[in-house]
N, C-alpha and C positions, 0 to 999 in steps of 0.2 A: 801763793806764788812766792818763790824765793826772791830775796832782795839782791842787789848788786854786792852788798857787803857779805851776805851769806855765800854767794857764788865765789867771791874772792877768797873767803875763808876756806871753802871747799877746795879750791885750787891750791892754796897754801898747804892744806892737809894732804892733798894728792902728792905734791912735791915732797913732803916729808915721808910719805909712804914709799915713794920711789927710792929715796935714799936708803931705806932699810930693806929693800927687796934683795933677794938672792937668786942665783941660778939663771934660768932663761929670762925671767922678768928683768933682772938687773942687766943682762946682756942686751935685751931689747931696748932698754932706756938709756943705753950708753951712747946714743947717737948725738950728733951735734947738728940740730935742725931748728929752724924757726917753727913756732907753734902758735896756733890761734884757736880760741874756743868761743864760737859765736853763740850767745844765749838768745834764742829766738824771741821769747816772750818779753825780754827786756830790751831788745834790739841793741845789745851791747856786745862787744867783742873784747876778750882778754887776749893780749898779744905778748908773747915772751919767747924764750929760747930754751930748748931742752938740751942740756949739756951735763956731762958727768952724772947722769942719772937723776937730775934735778931740774926743775923749771925755774929759770932765772929771769930777772928784769921784766917782770909782768907789768904791763900798763893796760889801762882801760880806754877803749875807743868807742865812741857812739856809732852805732850802725856797723856796717862792714868795714874791715880795715882797708887802708889804701893799697897795701901790698899783699899779695897772696903768699901765705905761709907755706912751708914745705909739708907740714902736718896740720890738717885742719879738722877740727871737731865742731859739730853743730848739734845743739840740743836745747831743751827748755831748762830753766834754772832749777826747777824742782828735780829734774832728772840728774843734773850734775850733783846736787846735794845728796840724792839717794844713791848714786853710783859710788861716790866717795865714802858715804856712810855705810856701805855694804848692804843696803836695802834693795838694790837693783843690780842685776847681773848685766855686765857690759855685753856679753854675747846675746842675751835676750833682747836688750834694748837696741842693739845694733841690728839684729835679725828682724825686729819688728819695725824698724825705721824711726824709732824714737831718738836714736843717736846716729849721726852720720860721721864717718871717718873718711877723709880724703888724704891721700899721700901718693908718692911715687911707688911703683911696684916693688922696688927693693926695700923701701921703708915699710910697706905693708907686710911684706914677708917677714921682716924682723919683728914687727909689732904683733904678729899673729899670736905669739905666746901670751899677750895680754888679753886676747879674746877668749 
């Protein structure tokens, strides 16, 4: 089971990966939206803001966050680490229910290039 520190490190790496993205992926991440990533097995949520193709101001909240983010991810810690490490395909994880992505329809349409 991944630790909180490993999950935070994975999110930091994801943020770095997003800053280096090009084309459709860069366009999809150029949103200005609140973002949360609930790690189910740790009952911890990382809350931040996706702006300028990067995740900013990440904080850790025990349990579910008080406010509903505009883009919400839910998964186990090991899945987060595997996704960012390239060992798990987002499309497969999402399709099998291992990863949940919730957002408004417009955001989902923009984020589809990440799937």
